Steps between C-alpha positions, in 0.01 A plus 500: 500500500755611248709247305818629673355386831420162365851474370628559855300205626608255229854407393491414127806262538359300775298174460213530756329224686124498437420561860745810489301649204174441665618669815638809309149525316311471836724773657445730206123450515473551877739772538427709185124456454248661736201293637204539269115434478389268216156394399375180329301176517575229757607160355659184623433607867661251758503529880798288619502304828754758621231775475671672207287596188628436143315613198530685160358839388421537136344739257411432117855479391722411802539345841740507797558270786404628857594389849338624829658372808298403807636797698310736262213302375347431850450878531313511165127572509434299183600158381543502127331225284575400141323745267499793741612835388740642763770756569830405669782689644853353536861479394616353166754221563636180367476135633867394463447127497296515176595845369130593499419859529219586742349754738501450873159634600455693822128638448205390280170673458197467266542687172383854538539507874784742479256758319237444769756555782605819333138599479453412864799716613387802285135478633620459859712813458205693353254400770756554782559864379123557513510396875280188469746296710546759778446357853284804604244388250452162632211399720535316823393137496222466773609335825186289526342461154142371532444421123777414253493520127710285262569609141632203294404222278215296627660174385867578594715334767562858644126525607519149664819589698338825621199336623689217660683759721195711586304189597730456791343798673138580553529865633348648183161506337545404141750462204369663180648376179531741192589254226701627197755381257853529603675441174414585147386801297174564710661441837612863574145629421331233716749575791408867477120424488538281807673766695250749405204268582642432845533878571141569373349211722705567801432160625862436618767669723807402300574337167766218414603528132683172418603224248762235489842531343599508135715664238513871452253454209262300725509769764488804260132588581625604844744737322231682294485868570112493530521231783766717690268810477206295617686394811627848563136631485342235712346609826541143641847390611649246264763223572683384197605134514610421139724221384778350699753678732737576228216653269437871516229697314396858505197414711753398783633876491156673486315273738463598876678178599709245294498139583745265315227238440124455498549288825709770660229759422234294684739439783528874550125514570509187703773645731300811569190283572685286745605796696124570568488196731820605679358867562168356626684275763719800588213738577307219699798439704558855563136548605519211749821635646357848550203356681717292722715807586192694578368225733840496680508866530148531656551208729816679638282828547248288692770342714638852573161625602452212735807605683373867538173401656510603864246508795376868498151549346602783274768300346272207451260726322768632279621145427147406404479785264836428362413136439168606340702727266749237426241256411331754281826580337618148477162402328512806275871403398407141435203602291723730306760239448260250391322757268827585339591131468165418348533819274849378381377150441210639305744703292711181449181300415404771240833518338572125511178318448651164446607336804166511657545198721814656657328838571205314651722304731672829605171659579406206709823511691457883548143449640611218736785726620252798562271253699804382707602865556167612608467206734842565654442878535159444676648229730786730606274792559267282713797381700600853574145600587491216752815616664367849526179378659698292746713797610194712534330250727805480714496886534142495604587237766774703634318849495486637868143617445381157427657369823330786716161398340532164692508687845861584533628844574830689498616701804711814466700683769560810321650391162616159633293187467462333844624138483612453872313612820833570666542787254195685645474683827199591709298803396654474145249610219460232238328506158314173407433473128204272419372381165258794515611797705751573778480497890705727727567329829699562826702221663353439868657166555789326342556126555867481414664182465 
């Protein structure tokens, strides 16, 4: 600010109140100085009951008071301690009541974090241009993984969280742990070695790469270019569950799926395994419904055939043949249905080896259903056969030839059957049909009545 501008703000002839001068200085600082980043050592740190932070930043030759109000500090990823080297961003201001000049802090970070973040952005842009983050390069996560690999620290809370979630479901064979450092100089190399080992052994269907939250320095191993390349080259799908929800690393961008936390990564697997039970129940219900519909359809066909059975022998013969064919077709259809059902169950059993007890119960229910169906089908066929035999007996009883065999005869006058002697005259020629042969007679006497 030029001396002329300052002159415009201050009247040389006026005697100012202290509060007025402090207000003028505060306005000059706030309105004419940009917000800045400063770095130094934390001292005299106090967290007030109001939630505000008060501390000083100092270097070897000077210090400055700092205030970070609750509205800003609750968003901070770190809580400074005396002796910490930090960088702070804020506006230079003045506390009018005491005339103390201070900085109102809006952001804090560990010293050097700014350089790491710039390196993070540059590396992200580089790898993105190489296509390592493209969706078409990502592998699908298996719908029903049998074996699950976990790459993390063997002693970390992340592993306990993952195992705690996976133990809620038993529809998988095993969890293979690939222990490695997740922080420090050797962490990146150990992570790459674990990914390579899992790919060579081929013991798992999917990998979870995880660790708990931390600062950008703590998570830097997951931003190393060698780790990103190892994930991109993996033939096994990898779920990245690094840090907290607000943490992002380059492994999140290259992984086949990103989960905000280790627990969330395990929950992705858990959700897929839970669907296995739902699918099994669905297919079993569909199978039972199909069998029930088939029985209803065949029962309707049998009822329809019953109504079509009439007295002539030729139709009875065709009905018998039709029932025989239906029985054969019905049996073949049932066998095919049960064969397909057993085949489907075998496929499910091979794919999902773990709930054995559920599969066994399903097989027992299907066998019982098959037994009941065979019993019902045979009973229905026997009932129809009995009806046919009954009708056949009635036909035989009513057959005129069987009546003639008992000594009865049929008298014809021309083409008419003689039922009344009043319809016959003397000297009429009559034909008398016997059980065996025919007599030609002439009427010599007629006792009419």
